[in-house]
MDTraj code that builds the backbone (N, CA, C; nanometers):
import mdtraj as md
import numpy as np

residues = "UNK UNK UNK UNK UNK UNK UNK UNK UNK UNK UNK UNK UNK UNK UNK UNK UNK UNK UNK UNK UNK UNK UNK UNK UNK UNK UNK UNK UNK UNK UNK UNK UNK UNK UNK UNK UNK UNK UNK UNK UNK UNK UNK UNK UNK UNK UNK UNK UNK UNK UNK UNK UNK UNK UNK UNK UNK UNK UNK UNK UNK UNK UNK UNK UNK UNK UNK UNK UNK UNK UNK UNK UNK UNK UNK UNK UNK UNK UNK UNK UNK UNK UNK UNK UNK UNK UNK UNK UNK".split()
xyz = np.array([
    [-1.0018, -1.8575, 0.2822],
    [-0.9323, -1.7822, 0.3828],
    [-0.8738, -1.6539, 0.3225],
    [-0.8973, -1.5458, 0.3890],
    [-0.8493, -1.4164, 0.3386],
    [-0.6993, -1.4026, 0.3619],
    [-0.6373, -1.3387, 0.2680],
    [-0.4979, -1.3023, 0.2831],
    [-0.4937, -1.1530, 0.3032],
    [-0.3978, -1.1095, 0.3798],
    [-0.3828, -0.9668, 0.4033],
    [-0.2439, -0.9215, 0.3669],
    [-0.2296, -0.7933, 0.3415],
    [-0.1002, -0.7342, 0.3117],
    [-0.0822, -0.6176, 0.4077],
    [0.0334, -0.6185, 0.4742],
    [0.0729, -0.5043, 0.5578],
    [0.1794, -0.4290, 0.4796],
    [0.1495, -0.3044, 0.4483],
    [0.2364, -0.2200, 0.3684],
    [0.2858, -0.1044, 0.4512],
    [0.4168, -0.0771, 0.4478],
    [0.4729, 0.0344, 0.5225],
    [0.5752, 0.1055, 0.4341],
    [0.5861, 0.2362, 0.4526],
    [0.6842, 0.3128, 0.3747],
    [0.7073, 0.4499, 0.4374],
    [0.8239, 0.5033, 0.4080],
    [0.8504, 0.6434, 0.4405],
    [0.7985, 0.7268, 0.3244],
    [0.7310, 0.8342, 0.3567],
    [0.6746, 0.9209, 0.2541],
    [0.7265, 1.0628, 0.2727],
    [0.7391, 1.1348, 0.1644],
    [0.7925, 1.2727, 0.1709],
    [0.6997, 1.3626, 0.2527],
    [0.5714, 1.3447, 0.2367],
    [0.4729, 1.4268, 0.3077],
    [0.3475, 1.3384, 0.3258],
    [0.3155, 1.3046, 0.4507],
    [0.2068, 1.2101, 0.4759],
    [0.0736, 1.2564, 0.4164],
    [0.0378, 1.3814, 0.4371],
    [-0.0923, 1.4306, 0.3882],
    [-0.1004, 1.4292, 0.2367],
    [0.0060, 1.4662, 0.1696],
    [0.0084, 1.4602, 0.0222],
    [-0.0004, 1.3156, -0.0238],
    [0.0741, 1.2258, 0.0422],
    [0.0683, 1.0837, 0.0086],
    [-0.0723, 1.0301, 0.0257],
    [-0.1373, 1.0645, 0.1361],
    [-0.2716, 1.0123, 0.1652],
    [-0.3730, 1.0550, 0.0586],
    [-0.3601, 1.1756, 0.0102],
    [-0.4501, 1.2249, -0.0961],
    [-0.4336, 1.1373, -0.2207],
    [-0.3098, 1.1140, -0.2616],
    [-0.2857, 1.0319, -0.3809],
    [-0.3275, 0.8881, -0.3565],
    [-0.3018, 0.8379, -0.2354],
    [-0.3412, 0.7014, -0.2001],
    [-0.4915, 0.6818, -0.2141],
    [-0.5686, 0.7757, -0.1653],
    [-0.7146, 0.7660, -0.1752],
    [-0.7610, 0.7709, -0.3207],
    [-0.6944, 0.8510, -0.4027],
    [-0.7315, 0.8603, -0.5436],
    [-0.7015, 0.7306, -0.6194],
    [-0.6110, 0.6491, -0.5678],
    [-0.5701, 0.5265, -0.6344],
    [-0.6503, 0.4040, -0.5893],
    [-0.7524, 0.4221, -0.5066],
    [-0.8301, 0.3095, -0.4526],
    [-0.8926, 0.2243, -0.5655],
    [-0.9345, 0.2885, -0.6723],
    [-0.9978, 0.2149, -0.7825],
    [-0.9004, 0.1152, -0.8458],
    [-0.7740, 0.1540, -0.8598],
    [-0.6750, 0.0627, -0.9194],
    [-0.6455, -0.0560, -0.8258],
    [-0.6383, -0.0287, -0.6948],
    [-0.6176, -0.1393, -0.5994],
    [-0.7372, -0.2344, -0.6041],
    [-0.8566, -0.1804, -0.6038],
    [-0.9758, -0.2633, -0.6049],
    [-0.9802, -0.3520, -0.7295],
    [-0.9410, -0.2972, -0.8437],
    [-0.9381, -0.3754, -0.9683],
    [-0.8369, -0.4884, -0.9610],
    [-0.7397, -0.4775, -0.8702],
    [-0.6383, -0.5809, -0.8532],
    [-0.6743, -0.6756, -0.7377],
    [-0.7975, -0.6692, -0.6887],
    [-0.8390, -0.7582, -0.5814],
    [-0.7891, -0.7158, -0.4446],
    [-0.7602, -0.5871, -0.4289],
    [-0.7063, -0.5352, -0.3029],
    [-0.8081, -0.4413, -0.2400],
    [-0.8478, -0.4704, -0.1181],
    [-0.9442, -0.3883, -0.0456],
    [-0.8737, -0.3143, 0.0690],
    [-0.8858, -0.1844, 0.0695],
    [-0.8261, -0.1044, 0.1780],
    [-0.9016, -0.1323, 0.3079],
    [-0.8283, -0.1697, 0.4121],
    [-0.8916, -0.1911, 0.5432],
    [-0.8610, -0.0775, 0.6405],
    [-0.7333, -0.0457, 0.6564],
    [-0.6917, 0.0593, 0.7487],
    [-0.5684, 0.1303, 0.6961],
    [-0.5570, 0.2580, 0.7279],
    [-0.4378, 0.3357, 0.6984],
    [-0.4033, 0.4102, 0.8258],
    [-0.2750, 0.4062, 0.8606],
    [-0.2291, 0.4733, 0.9817],
    [-0.1092, 0.5636, 0.9527],
    [-0.0945, 0.6641, 1.0351],
    [0.0313, 0.7385, 1.0397],
    [0.1014, 0.6927, 1.1688],
    [0.2322, 0.7004, 1.1688],
    [0.3113, 0.6590, 1.2827],
    [0.3376, 0.7831, 1.3691],
    [0.2889, 0.7877, 1.4934],
    [0.3064, 0.9077, 1.5744],
    [0.4534, 0.9358, 1.6077],
    [0.5388, 0.8349, 1.5995],
    [0.6810, 0.8543, 1.6286],
    [0.7616, 0.8931, 1.5044],
    [0.7041, 0.8724, 1.3865],
    [0.7713, 0.9047, 1.2594],
    [0.6664, 0.9700, 1.1705],
    [0.6595, 1.1023, 1.1732],
    [0.5460, 1.1749, 1.1125],
    [0.5248, 1.1467, 0.9639],
    [0.6278, 1.1108, 0.8922],
    [0.6118, 1.0836, 0.7498],
    [0.6351, 0.9351, 0.7179],
    [0.5745, 0.8503, 0.8020],
    [0.5777, 0.7048, 0.7813],
    [0.4319, 0.6585, 0.7710],
    [0.4019, 0.5882, 0.6643],
    [0.2648, 0.5430, 0.6399],
    [0.2576, 0.3921, 0.6549],
    [0.1448, 0.3449, 0.7087],
    [0.1199, 0.2024, 0.7263],
    [-0.0217, 0.1760, 0.6768],
    [-0.0378, 0.0704, 0.5961],
    [-0.1713, 0.0353, 0.5438],
    [-0.1902, -0.1151, 0.5532],
    [-0.3129, -0.1537, 0.5810],
    [-0.3515, -0.2954, 0.5854],
    [-0.4577, -0.3180, 0.4787],
    [-0.4350, -0.4204, 0.3965],
    [-0.5263, -0.4527, 0.2882],
    [-0.5745, -0.5982, 0.3016],
    [-0.6973, -0.6228, 0.2577],
    [-0.7458, -0.7601, 0.2392],
    [-0.7304, -0.7898, 0.0902],
    [-0.6960, -0.9146, 0.0603],
    [-0.6677, -0.9542, -0.0781],
    [-0.7590, -1.0680, -0.1193],
    [-0.8313, -1.0483, -0.2287],
    [-0.9189, -1.1554, -0.2790],
    [-0.8536, -1.2351, -0.3911],
    [-0.7534, -1.1762, -0.4560],
    [-0.6817, -1.2449, -0.5634],
    [-0.5328, -1.2207, -0.5433],
    [-0.4651, -1.3189, -0.4844],
    [-0.3243, -1.3019, -0.4479],
    [-0.2358, -1.2791, -0.5690],
    [-0.2609, -1.3483, -0.6782],
    [-0.1771, -1.3277, -0.7975],
    [-0.1885, -1.1851, -0.8534],
    [-0.3112, -1.1324, -0.8587],
    [-0.3309, -0.9954, -0.9043],
    [-0.2660, -0.8957, -0.8091],
    [-0.2792, -0.9214, -0.6793],
    [-0.2215, -0.8312, -0.5801],
    [-0.0686, -0.8301, -0.5915],
    [-0.0088, -0.9474, -0.6051],
    [0.1377, -0.9535, -0.6214],
    [0.1811, -0.8789, -0.7465],
    [0.1052, -0.8947, -0.8542],
    [0.1373, -0.8255, -0.9795],
    [0.1258, -0.6733, -0.9600],
    [0.0234, -0.6289, -0.8881],
    [0.0056, -0.4869, -0.8626],
    [0.1207, -0.4292, -0.7833],
    [0.1539, -0.4932, -0.6693],
    [0.2589, -0.4407, -0.5827],
    [0.3983, -0.4564, -0.6459],
    [0.4149, -0.5494, -0.7365],
    [0.5425, -0.5706, -0.8020],
    [0.5571, -0.5004, -0.9358],
    [0.4566, -0.4232, -0.9769],
    [0.4570, -0.3636, -1.1083],
    [0.5575, -0.2502, -1.1202],
    [0.6153, -0.2375, -1.2367],
    [0.7095, -0.1285, -1.2656],
    [0.6361, 0.0051, -1.2612],
    [0.5116, 0.0071, -1.3063],
    [0.4321, 0.1304, -1.3055],
    [0.4146, 0.1826, -1.1644],
    [0.3826, 0.0963, -1.0695],
    [0.3675, 0.1369, -0.9310],
    [0.5000, 0.1842, -0.8741],
    [0.6073, 0.1136, -0.9043],
    [0.7394, 0.1512, -0.8548],
    [0.7786, 0.2917, -0.9031],
    [0.7523, 0.3211, -1.0288],
    [0.7846, 0.4537, -1.0821],
    [0.6949, 0.5601, -1.0171],
    [0.5692, 0.5271, -0.9972],
    [0.4743, 0.6188, -0.9335],
    [0.5203, 0.6512, -0.7920],
    [0.5590, 0.5506, -0.7160],
    [0.6023, 0.5696, -0.5780],
    [0.7316, 0.6499, -0.5715],
    [0.8240, 0.6187, -0.6586],
    [0.9505, 0.6901, -0.6611],
    [0.9292, 0.8382, -0.6914],
    [0.8441, 0.8644, -0.7889],
    [0.8143, 1.0030, -0.8281],
    [0.7511, 1.0806, -0.7118],
    [0.6718, 1.0109, -0.6297],
    [0.6006, 1.0757, -0.5191],
    [0.6787, 1.0759, -0.3880],
    [0.8064, 1.0366, -0.3915],
    [0.8909, 1.0429, -0.2731],
    [0.8642, 0.9342, -0.1717],
    [0.8169, 0.8185, -0.2174],
    [0.7915, 0.7059, -0.1278],
    [0.9107, 0.6116, -0.1343],
    [0.9688, 0.5784, -0.0172],
    [1.0821, 0.4877, -0.0177],
    [1.0826, 0.4018, 0.1067],
    [1.1811, 0.3148, 0.1157],
    [1.1885, 0.2172, 0.2269],
    [1.0587, 0.1404, 0.2405],
    [1.0108, 0.0874, 0.1305],
    [0.8802, 0.0207, 0.1252],
    [0.8951, -0.1239, 0.1727],
    [0.8011, -0.1644, 0.2570],
    [0.7937, -0.3018, 0.3057],
    [0.6535, -0.3558, 0.2750],
    [0.6476, -0.4680, 0.2047],
    [0.5195, -0.5318, 0.1721],
    [0.5243, -0.6719, 0.2317],
    [0.4362, -0.6995, 0.3276],
    [0.4352, -0.8289, 0.3980],
    [0.3017, -0.8960, 0.3735],
    [0.3071, -1.0166, 0.3117],
    [0.1861, -1.0973, 0.2924],
    [0.1575, -1.1728, 0.4208],
    [0.0312, -1.1730, 0.4655],
    [-0.0090, -1.2385, 0.5878],
    [-0.1282, -1.3309, 0.5613],
    [-0.1245, -1.4493, 0.6186],
    [-0.2382, -1.5430, 0.6096],
    [-0.2734, -1.5878, 0.7502],
    [-0.4002, -1.6182, 0.7728],
    [-0.4419, -1.6641, 0.9057],
    [-0.3722, -1.7948, 0.9447],
    [-0.3444, -1.8080, 1.0722],
    [-0.2794, -1.9307, 1.1237],
    [-0.3820, -2.0389, 1.1417],
])
top = md.Topology()
chain = top.add_chain()
for i, resn in enumerate(residues, 1):
    res = top.add_residue(resn, chain, resSeq=i)
    for name in ("N", "CA", "C"):
        top.add_atom(name, md.element.get_by_symbol(name[0]), res)
traj = md.Trajectory(xyz[None], top)
């Protein structure tokens, strides 16, 4: 059964964030994370939402919980981050 992650955050500039996000796809893939969808919120122009499929939950948790990612996000003006693990009912 696939596990999914719903990720949301406020970003300093959506277009700049999206460029960096796309460049980081290789690192997510190496952690068993597959990008499914990315959305912008029409009511909050600098709010990003992403949905991922996860093939290795332990690697994905390590990736999202890593100090390196936290420092990277902070440097790029990403805050109010929400990471929700989802499994099929």
